[in-house]
N, C-alpha and C positions, 0 to 999 in steps of 0.2 A: 504493500500499499504506500502512498504518497507521505504517509505520517512517519512510517517505521522507515522508508528511504532518506528522509529527511534526518530524522534522528541520529540515522548512523552517519550522515555526512556531517553532522555536529560533533558527533562522537563516535569515531569508527570503531572504537575498541570495547564498546560498553554492552556488556555480556545479553542485560536486558533488552536492548533495542536489537540484538542480532536475533535474540531468541523469538521477540514479537515478529520480527520479519521471517524467519522461519515457520512459525506458526501460521501467518497470513497465507505463506504459501502452500500449507499443508491443507488448510480448510478450503481454499480454492481449488483443491484437488492436482494443485501442480506438485506432485510428489518428487519430481526429478530436482525441481529448484529447491524445493523442502530440503533435499538430500544434500546438495551442495552448500545451502546455508549453514546447515548445522555440521558439516564436515569442515566448515570454516571457523565454528564456534569451538570444535573441539583441536582444530590446530591451535587455536589461541589458549584456550581452556582445557586441556586435555583429561584434567580430574573430575570435570562435571558430569556426576551420575544422569542427573534428569536426563542431559541433551544424548547422553549415551543410549538411554533407553527410548527416547524421542527417536533418534537415528536407527537405533533397531526396529522400532514399531515402523517407519517409513520405508526401509529395507523389504520388511516382510510384505507392505502394502504392493510394493514393487515387484513382488513375487522372488524375492530372494531371503528366504528365511534363514538359509545354511551362512550366508555371510553375515545374518542378524546376530548369530550366535556371538561372534567377536565381538560385540559391544554389551554384552549380558552378565550379569553374575547371577545364577539361578539361587544363590543363597544369602543375596541381600536383602535387608529389611527396606530397602528403598521402594515406597510404595510404585512409583513408577516401573522400575526393574521388574517387580513381580507381577504387575498389570501386562506388561509388553511380553513376558516369560509365557506369561498362559496361552497367550496367541501364537507366539513363535513355537511351543512345543506342539500347541494343536496343529499349526499348518505344517508341521514335521511328522505328524503322526505319533506322536508321542503321547497319546491319550491318557494314560496313566496318569502319567509325571503331570499333565497338564491340569487332569481334573484334581489331585493333589493340591498342587500349587494355588488353584482356582479356590478352593474351599480353606484353606489357610489365609487368603485373600479377603474372602468374605467375612471368616470369623475376626480378622484381625481389621476391618477396615469395612463393616457393613454400616458403621456409624462413619459419614464422611467421606465416604467412596461409593455410595449407592448408585451414583449416576454412570461409574466407570464399571460398576459391575452389571448394570443395564446393557452397556456398551458390549462387554463380554458376552452375554447369553444372547444379544441381537445379532452377533457376528456368529453365533453358532446357531441360529437359527432356533434358538430356542424361545419362540416368541411369548409363551404364557410366563416364563421369568423373568423376560427383558421388560414387558408391561409392569409384572410385580416390583421390580425392583426401580423402574420408573416412579412409582407410585411412592414407593419410599424415599425416594430420592426427593420428590415434591413435599414430600411431608417435612424432610430435613431441611429443606430450603437449599439443596445442593446447589452449588454456582456452576455445575456444570450444563444446567439449563441455558447458560447464555450461548451454547453453541448447538444447542439442539438441531437449528434447522439446516445447518451447515456440516454437521457430523457423518461422516463416512460409516461410523460401526452402526449406525440406526438405520440405514437405507432399507433393510430388510423387512423394517417395520412400517414403512411407508404406505403402503397398500391395504394393511389392515385397517377397519372401521375405527378401532379404538386410537390408531395414531391421530386423528382429528381431534379426538375427543382430549387427549393430552396437551395438544397444541391451544386447545379452546381453554383448559385448566389453567394454563400459565401464560394466557394474553396474548397468543399469538394467533 
């Protein structure tokens, strides 16, 4: 976006601005550009765990889950590593590991991470569970709703009649 480009022009090393730029690409469905932006951030700040997880998730969306493994720590307590690891393991057909990690994610982050739990269920085409967790996220006033209209993980829910009810409930 123009805002993030201007922010980076003013301070080209500002990690927050650089991440906002990557996020903008990601939500616009411009995953190749998001990957480049995230790699740039990691070149500058190689220890940033959230960006590593974000890059891994982007690589998975681009159909490169094996490459994504290089950026994940499956034992990490970092929410985003665990969230992305569930998707990566699932994409690699490592269902038992993915299910165990997902259950621990739900146990540890059911409060505060309900929107992301809904995303995981939606990406696995588990519609009932996804709508249940969207309801939980709504009751918890989860900030994830700010991205609901552009969230690629929720696309599988768009044709369900409940989708419109969710959008109505949040004022969209």
